[in-house]
C-alpha positions in Angstrom: 103.8 124.7 90.0 105.1 127.7 88.1 105.0 128.2 84.3 107.4 126.1 82.1 110.7 127.8 81.5 111.5 128.2 77.8 115.1 129.3 78.5 116.1 125.9 80.1 118.3 124.4 77.4 119.3 121.1 78.9 119.2 118.9 82.0 122.7 120.0 83.1 121.3 123.5 83.8 118.8 122.1 86.3 119.8 121.4 89.9 118.1 119.5 92.7 118.6 120.6 96.3 117.6 118.7 99.4 117.8 120.8 102.6 117.7 118.1 105.3 117.8 118.2 109.1 121.6 117.8 109.3 123.0 118.2 105.8 122.2 119.8 102.5 122.5 117.6 99.4 122.6 118.7 95.8 123.2 117.5 92.3 122.5 118.3 88.6 119.4 116.6 87.2 121.4 114.0 85.1 123.1 112.8 88.3 119.9 112.3 90.3 120.3 108.5 90.5 123.8 108.8 92.1 124.8 109.8 95.6 124.4 113.6 95.8 127.1 116.0 97.0 126.7 117.0 100.7 127.5 120.4 102.2 127.1 121.9 105.6 125.6 125.3 104.9 123.3 127.0 102.3 126.2 129.4 101.6 128.3 126.5 100.4 126.0 126.1 97.4 126.9 129.5 96.0 130.1 128.4 94.1 128.9 125.1 92.6 125.5 126.5 91.5 126.8 129.7 89.9 129.9 128.0 88.4 127.9 125.2 86.8 125.6 127.5 84.7 122.5 126.6 86.7 119.3 128.1 85.4 116.6 126.3 87.4 116.7 124.8 91.0 114.1 122.4 92.4 114.4 122.5 96.2 112.8 120.7 99.1 113.4 121.7 102.7 112.4 120.2 106.1 113.9 123.2 107.9 112.4 126.6 108.7 111.5 128.9 105.8 114.7 130.9 106.5 116.8 128.1 104.8 114.9 128.5 101.5 115.1 132.3 101.9 118.9 132.0 102.2 118.9 130.0 99.0 116.8 132.7 97.3 119.3 135.3 98.2 122.1 133.3 96.6 120.3 133.0 93.3 118.8 136.5 93.3 119.9 138.5 90.3 121.7 135.6 88.6 119.0 134.5 86.2 118.4 131.3 88.3 114.8 130.4 89.0 113.8 128.6 92.2 111.0 126.1 92.4 110.1 125.0 95.9 108.3 121.7 96.1 105.9 121.1 98.9 103.7 118.2 100.0 100.6 117.8 97.9 97.3 115.9 98.2 98.0 113.9 95.0 100.6 113.7 92.3 102.2 111.1 90.1 99.4 108.7 90.8 99.7 108.8 94.6 97.0 110.1 96.9 98.1 111.4 100.3 96.3 110.0 103.4 96.8 113.2 105.4 93.7 115.4 105.7 96.1 118.4 105.7 99.0 117.5 103.5 100.9 120.6 104.6 101.6 118.9 107.9 103.5 116.1 106.3 107.2 116.7 105.8 108.1 117.1 102.1 110.9 114.5 102.6 108.3 111.8 103.1 106.2 112.9 100.2 109.1 113.0 97.8 110.3 109.6 99.1 106.9 108.1 98.0 107.1 109.9 94.7 110.6 108.5 94.1 109.5 105.1 95.3 106.6 104.9 92.9 109.0 105.5 90.0 111.2 102.6 91.1 108.6 99.8 91.3 105.7 98.5 89.2 104.2 96.5 92.0 100.9 97.7 93.5 102.2 97.7 97.0 105.4 99.2 98.3 106.9 101.1 101.2 109.7 103.6 101.4 112.0 103.7 104.4 114.3 106.8 104.6 117.0 106.2 107.2 118.6 109.3 108.7 118.2 111.6 111.7 114.7 110.1 111.8 113.5 107.0 110.1 110.4 107.6 108.1 108.4 104.7 106.7 105.4 105.1 104.4 103.1 102.6 102.8 101.4 102.8 99.4 98.8 100.4 98.1 97.3 100.8 94.6 98.4 104.5 94.6 96.8 105.2 98.0 99.1 106.3 100.8 98.0 104.2 103.8 100.0 106.1 106.4 103.4 105.7 107.9 105.7 105.8 110.9 108.3 108.2 112.2 110.9 106.8 114.5 114.3 108.1 115.8 117.3 107.2 113.7 120.2 105.3 115.2 122.2 108.4 116.3 119.1 110.3 117.6 118.1 107.2 119.6 121.5 106.6 121.1 122.0 110.3 122.0 118.5 110.5 123.5 119.1 107.4 125.6 122.5 108.6 126.9 121.2 112.1 127.6 118.2 110.9 129.5 119.9 108.3 131.8 122.5 108.8 134.4 124.3 105.5 134.4 124.0 104.5 130.7 126.8 105.8 128.4 128.0 105.1 124.9 130.5 106.0 122.3 130.4 106.9 118.6 130.7 103.3 117.3 128.2 101.8 114.9 128.0 98.0 114.9 128.7 96.2 111.6 126.2 93.5 112.6 123.8 92.9 115.4 125.1 91.0 118.4 124.9 91.0 122.2 127.0 93.7 123.8 129.6 92.9 126.5 130.1 96.5 127.7 127.6 99.3 128.3 128.8 101.1 125.1 128.3 97.9 123.1 124.9 97.3 124.7 123.7 100.8 123.8 125.0 100.6 120.2 123.6 97.1 119.5 120.3 97.9 121.3 119.8 100.9 119.1 120.7 98.9 116.0 118.2 96.2 117.1 115.5 98.9 117.4 116.4 100.4 114.0 116.3 97.1 112.2 113.0 96.3 114.0 111.4 99.1 111.9 112.3 97.2 108.7 111.0 93.9 110.1 107.7 95.5 111.3 107.3 97.0 107.8 107.7 93.6 106.2 105.1 92.2 108.6 102.6 94.9 107.8 103.1 94.5 104.0 102.7 90.7 104.4 99.4 91.3 106.0 98.2 92.9 102.8 98.6 89.5 101.1 100.1 90.9 97.9 103.5 91.2 96.2 105.4 94.3 97.3 108.7 96.1 97.2 110.7 97.8 100.0 112.7 100.8 98.9 115.5 102.0 101.2 117.2 105.4 101.2 118.9 107.8 103.5 122.4 108.3 104.7 122.1 105.4 107.3 120.5 102.8 105.0 123.6 100.7 105.5 122.2 99.9 109.0 119.7 97.7 107.2 122.4 95.5 105.6 121.2 92.3 107.1 119.8 89.1 105.4 116.1 90.0 105.6 116.7 93.2 103.6 118.4 91.4 100.7 115.6 92.0 98.2 115.2 95.7 98.9 115.6 98.4 96.3 118.4 100.8 97.3 117.9 104.5 96.5 120.8 107.0 96.3 118.7 109.8 97.8 114.9 109.5 97.8 114.3 113.3 98.2 116.6 114.2 95.3 115.1 111.4 93.2 111.6 112.6 94.0 112.6 116.2 93.0 113.9 114.8 89.7 110.5 113.5 88.8 109.0 116.9 89.4 111.7 118.5 87.3 111.4 116.1 84.4 107.6 116.5 84.4 107.9 120.3 84.1 110.4 120.3 81.2 109.0 117.4 79.2 
């Protein structure tokens, strides 16, 4: 991590940027626990960042390096410093299970960093529900590993595109039920598979025979709105909230 910045005056001058697979989310540091603003392109960040008096940006990206380079071009010559956060072997009391941490998506790493700040229990998992569903388990500060599964829309599109006589629509069921048309069967089947990730995570955590928390984040976390998930901790945006912990550590 770079040197501390003495010219950062207050939290409002620090912005957090999550460059995800489908959308880009951003907010000022004081708003990290709220739903971030979403835009479609890197270029759309120019006006809000320059207008807000931004001096420091913490950014995480799961895209190619070109996306971060585009953000660098936006802030170049504007007295805005860019801090790119990458996956580490250990930080904030969490040890990564990966032999080569660079091969883990930074979204998963930041989800664990955020999750650790939301619970005091020795065991927890974070489930980030979006284009993909990532699930990671932490016990006594040790990352045990995780899962990556297709998200609802990825799963549905993959099924439709790979079969000739199965088709669907854009509907997302409010609750799980048997379908009475092919479209309904596809939608509810994908929802059943998505919710199965949560139930499998609970089963695994129960096997550890300890108290635990489940932390849910991501744009599609509403798909887990069923009785078994009632005790979960809901996160506005795990990546942004993980970035916030890095930002606060550097300016404290």
